C-alpha positions in Angstrom: 6.3 -15.7 13.5 9.0 -14.1 11.6 11.4 -16.6 12.0 9.2 -20.4 12.1 6.7 -19.2 9.6 7.3 -19.1 5.8 7.1 -15.1 5.1 6.9 -13.7 2.0 8.2 -10.7 2.9 11.5 -12.2 3.7 11.8 -14.9 1.1 9.6 -14.2 -1.2 7.6 -16.5 -3.8 8.1 -19.9 -1.9 5.7 -18.5 1.3 2.9 -17.9 -1.2 0.3 -20.1 -0.8 -2.0 -20.8 -3.9 -5.3 -21.7 -1.7 -7.5 -20.5 0.9 -7.3 -23.7 3.1 -5.7 -23.0 6.1 -7.1 -19.3 5.9 -10.6 -20.9 6.3 -9.5 -23.3 8.8 -8.6 -20.5 11.0 -11.3 -18.8 10.2 -13.8 -21.6 11.0 -11.5 -22.2 14.5 -12.0 -18.5 15.5 -15.7 -18.4 14.7 -15.7 -16.1 11.9 -14.4 -13.1 13.5 -15.1 -11.0 10.2 -18.7 -11.3 10.8 -18.7 -9.2 13.7 -18.3 -5.8 11.9 -17.9 -4.1 8.8 -15.8 -4.7 6.3 -14.0 -2.9 3.1 -11.7 -4.3 0.9 -8.9 -2.6 -1.2 -7.0 -4.4 -3.8 -4.4 -2.9 -6.4 -0.8 -2.8 -7.6 -0.1 0.6 -6.5 -2.6 2.7 -4.5 -4.4 0.3 -1.9 -2.4 1.2 1.2 -2.5 5.0 0.5 -6.4 4.4 -0.3 -6.7 2.3 3.0 -5.1 4.7 5.2 -7.1 8.1 4.1 -10.3 6.1 4.0 -9.8 4.9 7.6 -9.0 8.8 8.5 -12.3 9.7 6.8 -14.1 6.9 9.1 -12.2 8.0 12.0 -12.9 11.6 11.7 -16.9 10.4 11.3 -16.9 8.8 14.7 -16.5 4.9 13.5 -14.3 3.0 15.7 -12.3 1.5 12.5 -10.0 -1.5 12.2 -7.1 -1.0 9.9 -5.1 -4.2 8.6 -2.2 -3.0 6.0 0.9 -4.8 4.8 3.9 -4.8 4.7 4.9 -2.9 7.8 8.0 -0.6 7.9 9.4 -0.2 11.4 7.3 -2.6 13.4 5.0 -5.9 13.0 2.1 -4.2 14.9 2.0 -1.3 12.1 -0.3 -4.0 10.3 -2.9 -3.8 12.8 -4.4 -0.8 14.1 -7.4 0.5 15.9 -8.4 4.1 15.5 -4.7 4.5 14.4 -3.2 2.9 17.3 -1.1 -0.2 17.0 -2.0 -3.5 18.7 0.0 -3.8 22.2 2.9 -6.0 22.1 1.3 -8.0 25.0 -1.6 -8.4 22.9 0.0 -10.2 20.0 2.2 -12.6 22.4 -0.7 -13.1 24.6 -2.7 -13.9 20.9 0.1 -16.0 19.8 1.1 -17.8 23.0 -2.8 -19.2 22.8 -2.7 -20.0 19.0 0.3 -22.4 19.7 -1.2 -24.0 22.5 -4.3 -24.6 20.5 -2.6 -25.9 17.1 -1.0 -28.9 19.6 -4.6 -30.1 18.7 -5.5 -28.0 15.6 -2.1 -29.2 14.0 -2.2 -26.4 10.8 1.1 -25.1 9.2 -0.1 -21.7 8.3 2.2 -19.1 6.6 3.2 -15.7 8.4 0.3 -13.6 6.4 -2.1 -16.2 7.0 -1.5 -16.1 10.7 -1.2 -12.8 10.8 -4.6 -12.2 9.3 -6.5 -14.5 11.4 -4.7 -12.5 14.5 -6.2 -8.9 12.5 -9.7 -10.5 12.4 -9.8 -11.7 16.0 -8.3 -8.4 17.3 -10.8 -5.9 15.6 -13.2 -8.2 17.0 -12.5 -8.2 20.3 -12.0 -5.0 19.9 -15.3 -4.2 18.8 -14.8 -2.2 15.9 -17.3 -0.9 13.8 -15.7 -1.4 10.7 -12.5 -2.8 9.4 -10.6 -1.9 6.3 -8.6 -4.7 5.0 -6.0 -4.0 2.4 -5.3 -7.0 0.3 -1.6 -8.5 0.7 -0.7 -10.2 -2.8 -3.4 -10.6 -5.9 -7.0 -10.9 -4.6 -8.8 -13.9 -5.8 -6.0 -16.2 -3.3 -5.2 -13.5 -0.8 -6.0 -14.8 3.3 -8.2 -11.5 3.5 -10.5 -12.7 0.9 -13.0 -14.5 2.9 -14.9 -11.9 4.0 -18.1 -10.7 2.5 -17.8 -6.5 2.4 -19.5 -3.5 2.8 -17.5 -2.6 -0.6 -14.8 -3.6 -3.0 -12.1 -1.3 -4.1 -9.4 -1.8 -6.8 -7.1 0.8 -7.1 -5.0 0.3 -10.5 -2.8 -2.5 -11.9 0.3 -3.0 -13.2 3.2 -5.5 -13.9 4.0 -6.5 -10.5 4.6 -10.2 -9.1 4.1 -11.6 -12.3 5.5 -14.4 -11.4 2.9 -15.2 -9.3 -0.1 -13.4 -10.7 0.5 -13.5 -14.4 2.6 -12.3 -17.3 -0.1 -9.8 -18.9 -2.1 -6.7 -17.2 -5.2 -8.6 -18.1 -4.2 -11.7 -16.1 -3.1 -9.8 -13.0 -6.5 -7.7 -13.3 -8.2 -11.4 -13.1 -6.6 -11.8 -10.1 -7.2 -8.4 -8.0 -11.4 -9.0 -9.5 -11.2 -11.7 -7.2 -12.2 -10.0 -4.7 -15.3 -8.5 -6.5 -18.7 -10.2 -4.4 -22.0 -10.9 -5.5 -24.1 -7.8 -5.1 -21.5 -6.0 -3.5 -20.5 -2.4 -5.1 -16.9 -2.1 -6.4 -14.6 0.7 -7.1 -12.0 1.2 -9.7 -9.9 3.9 -9.3 -8.0 4.0 -12.6 -9.9 3.5 -15.9 -7.6 1.4 -18.0 -8.5 0.2 -21.4 -6.7 -3.6 -20.9 -8.5 -3.7 -17.3 -12.2 -2.4 -17.8 -13.6 -5.6 -19.7 -11.9 -8.0 -17.0 -13.8 -5.9 -14.6 -17.1 -5.3 -16.2 -17.4 -9.1 -16.9 -16.5 -10.1 -13.7 -19.3 -7.9 -11.9 -21.8 -8.8 -14.2 -21.0 -12.5 -13.2 -21.3 -11.4 -9.4 -24.3 -9.1 -10.1 -22.1 -6.1 -8.5 -22.7 -2.8 -9.4 -19.4 -1.4 -11.0 -18.3 2.2 -10.7 -15.1 4.2 -12.2 -14.1 6.9 -9.9 -11.8 8.8 -12.3 -14.8 9.0 -14.4 -16.3 11.1 -11.7 -14.3 12.8 -9.5 -10.3 14.7 -10.5 -8.4 16.9 -9.1 -8.4 20.2 -10.9 -5.7 22.0 -9.3 -3.2 21.6 -6.5 -0.8 23.2 -5.0 1.4 22.9 -1.6 0.3 25.6 1.2 3.1 26.9 3.3 1.4 24.6 6.1 2.7 21.7 4.1 0.1 20.1 3.0 -1.5 19.6 -0.6 -4.4 22.0 -1.3 -6.7 20.5 -3.4 -9.8 21.6 -5.6 -11.7 18.7 -7.0 -14.3 18.4 -9.2 -17.4 15.6 -9.5 -18.7 15.5 -13.4 -16.8 18.9 -14.4 -18.3 20.6 -11.3 -16.6 22.3 -8.4 -17.4 20.4 -4.9 -14.3 20.3 -2.5 -12.6 23.5 -2.9 -9.2 23.9 -1.1 -9.7 20.5 0.3 -6.0 19.9 2.4 -4.3 16.7 1.9 -1.0 16.0 4.3 0.2 13.0 1.6 2.4 15.0 -0.7 2.8 13.0 -3.3 0.9 13.9 -6.9 0.2 10.2 -7.5 -2.0 10.7 -4.6 -4.5 12.1 -7.1 -5.3 9.3 -8.9 -6.0 7.8 -5.7 -8.2 10.2 -4.0 -11.2 10.1 -6.6 -11.0 6.4 -5.4 -11.5 7.5 -1.7 -14.2 10.0 -2.6 -16.8 8.0 -4.8 -16.1 5.1 -1.8 -17.7 7.7 0.5 -20.3 8.3 -1.3 -21.5 4.5 -1.9 -20.9 4.0 2.0 -23.1 6.6 2.9 -25.8 5.1 1.5 -25.9 1.5 3.0 -26.3 3.7 6.9 -22.9 5.4 7.3 -22.7 9.3 8.2 -19.9 10.4 6.5 -20.2 14.4 6.5 -18.1 16.9 4.4 -16.5 17.8 7.8 -15.0 13.9 8.2 -13.5 14.1 4.8 -12.1 17.7 5.1 -10.7 16.8 8.5 -9.2 13.0 7.9 -8.1 13.5 4.9 -5.7 16.7 6.5 -4.3 14.7 8.9 -3.6 10.8 7.4 -0.3 10.5 8.6 -1.8 11.3 12.5 -4.7 9.6 12.4 -3.5 6.5 11.0 0.3 6.3 11.1 1.2 6.1 7.4 4.7 6.1 6.0 6.9 6.2 3.4 4.8 7.8 0.7 7.1 10.8 -0.1 7.8 11.3 3.1 10.0 14.1 3.9 13.3 13.0 6.0 15.5 15.6 6.3 16.6 19.5 4.8 19.9 20.7 3.5 19.6 18.9 1.3 16.0 17.3 1.3 15.7 14.0 1.8 12.8 12.1 0.7 11.8 8.2 0.8 8.7 6.6 -1.1 7.9 2.6 -1.2 7.0 3.1 -5.0 8.8 -0.2 -6.4 7.2 -1.6 -9.2 7.3 0.0 -13.1 4.1 2.1 -12.2 5.2 3.3 -8.9 8.5 4.6 -10.0 7.3 6.3 -13.1 4.9 8.2 -10.7 7.9 9.1 -8.5 10.2 9.9 -11.8 7.2 12.8 -12.5 7.2 13.7 -8.9 11.2 14.2 -8.7 11.4 16.1 -12.2 8.4 18.4 -10.4 10.4 18.8 -7.7 13.2 21.7 -7.4 17.1 20.9 -6.7 20.3 21.6 -8.3 21.8 18.2 -8.3 20.0 15.1 -7.9 21.3 11.6 -5.5 18.9 8.4 -5.8 19.8 5.7 -3.0 18.6 2.5 -4.6 18.3 -0.9 -4.1 15.5 -3.8 -4.9 14.8 -7.4 -4.3 16.6 -10.4 -6.7 13.0 -12.4 -7.6 12.2 -9.1 -9.5 13.8 -8.1 -13.2 15.3 -4.4 -12.2 15.6 -3.7 -15.9 11.7 -2.8 -16.3 12.7 -0.2 -13.5 16.2 0.5 -14.7 14.9 2.5 -18.4 12.4 4.6 -16.7 15.1 6.3 -13.9 16.9 9.5 -15.0 20.5 8.9 -16.1 21.2 12.7 -14.2 21.6 11.4 -11.1 24.3 10.0 -9.1 23.3 6.5 -7.7 24.5 5.0 -4.3 23.6 1.2 -5.3 22.9 -0.8 -1.9 21.5 -3.7 -0.8 18.6 -4.3 2.2 19.5 -6.8 5.2 17.1 -9.2 3.7 17.5 -12.5 2.1 15.6 -11.4 -1.0 17.8 -8.3 -1.6 19.7 -8.0 -4.7 23.3 -7.4 -4.0 24.6 -4.0 -4.5 27.4 -4.9 -7.0 25.1 -6.9 -9.2 22.3 -4.4 -9.2 25.3 -1.7 -10.1 26.3 -3.9 -13.2 22.9 -3.9 -14.3 22.0 -0.3 -13.9 25.3 0.6 -15.8 23.8 -1.1 -19.0 20.7 2.1 -19.0 23.5 4.7 -18.1 23.1 4.9 -14.4 26.0 5.3 -13.0 27.3 5.1 -8.9 29.0 2.9 -6.6 27.8 0.2 -4.7 27.4 -0.3 -0.3 27.1 -2.9 1.2 24.6 -1.6 3.8 21.7 1.1 3.0 23.1 3.0 5.8 26.3 3.3 4.0 24.7 4.5 0.6 22.7 7.1 2.0 25.9 8.3 4.5 27.9 8.9 1.3 24.9 10.5 -0.5 24.5 12.9 2.6 28.2 13.6 2.5 28.3 14.4 -1.9 25.3 16.7 -1.4 24.6 20.2 -1.3 22.3 22.1 0.6 20.3 23.0 -2.2 20.4 19.2 -3.9 17.5 16.0 -3.5 18.4 12.7 -2.2 15.9 10.3 -3.1 15.6 6.7 -1.4 13.7 4.4 -2.8 13.4 1.2 -4.9 12.2 -1.3 -2.5 9.8 -1.4 0.4 12.5 -3.0 2.3 14.9 0.4 1.4 12.9 2.5 2.8 12.2 0.5 6.0 15.5 0.7 7.0 16.0 4.6 6.2 13.0 4.9 8.8 14.2 2.6 11.1 
């Protein structure tokens, strides 16, 4: 699948399909497996992965057999397809692909990597008899391969400038693509209220006769601290009334405060059509998101003395949130191991990065990576100084050698950089 199919993760925009023809054909040939269970659809520029995993952890804790489809993976392809947090078995992947290849001698379909992976996920969830599947959009929404389902609920986290060459060069255009997951009479939760996107979402919801809810207008994190147990301790308000005190969350990024309202409002709405999700399940699930779902790469601590943290945030909004988090973290000196891909403009991100850091510019081992030397040269225009390294491993090794025990090393800029570190 990696080597023979067009794959966005490896080659970028060249692998993007601007229609659902292959997806619909595969769905027909596999007899519409996603109709065998309930579905929840999650889109957005940032936060959709975290929201998907948090909601999966809550549903698992409420006793529902829960499928979870996300992308991209960091260490293992099987991360994309989980049931109750357990990755699909290697043999199940091998067997399914072999059957597909046999059948495709007759079908003659030429799918992309993502199209075939979605078909595999849908079929596997049916085989596993899940009660509900949470499906994260891969790219955009309107033309994403996941967008053939009839969900119980649609969720859109936030909108930022990302993949502008495919989705549009304005917030409004990107919002219109994300709004493509809004279905007729299906409730939609908007995680972040934004002046540019609200009219887009309201108009689409009106056209589809879909109830629309802005989660951050109801829920907010009133107070947060990190406890001795290493978890965030949160106090949640709903409509300015305290409802969840000392709610524990094992995801440490403060940007999760923006994602949590979408999760909580989604639970409210899911409880209406027949789900039973008590407060105890919310508390249990959020306390152990990583353990229950296997989520990786969200403000993840991977070393101490010096502290080493990695995060997959990579676009303008994501980097802005990470810089805020870095600035609110105690450190003596800051070291940043940073890499990005060549099909995006790095200048949008460079202008946000702190100048008071030592940089280690790297390129991940993928075709799309921007060379470390070119990245270094572009970064210098924004006052960011550091050396270029041929590999992520070399960059991190140098940072560790230079850092003192009270320093902070941050690794990021690209999902692929983080993936190599976690390998």
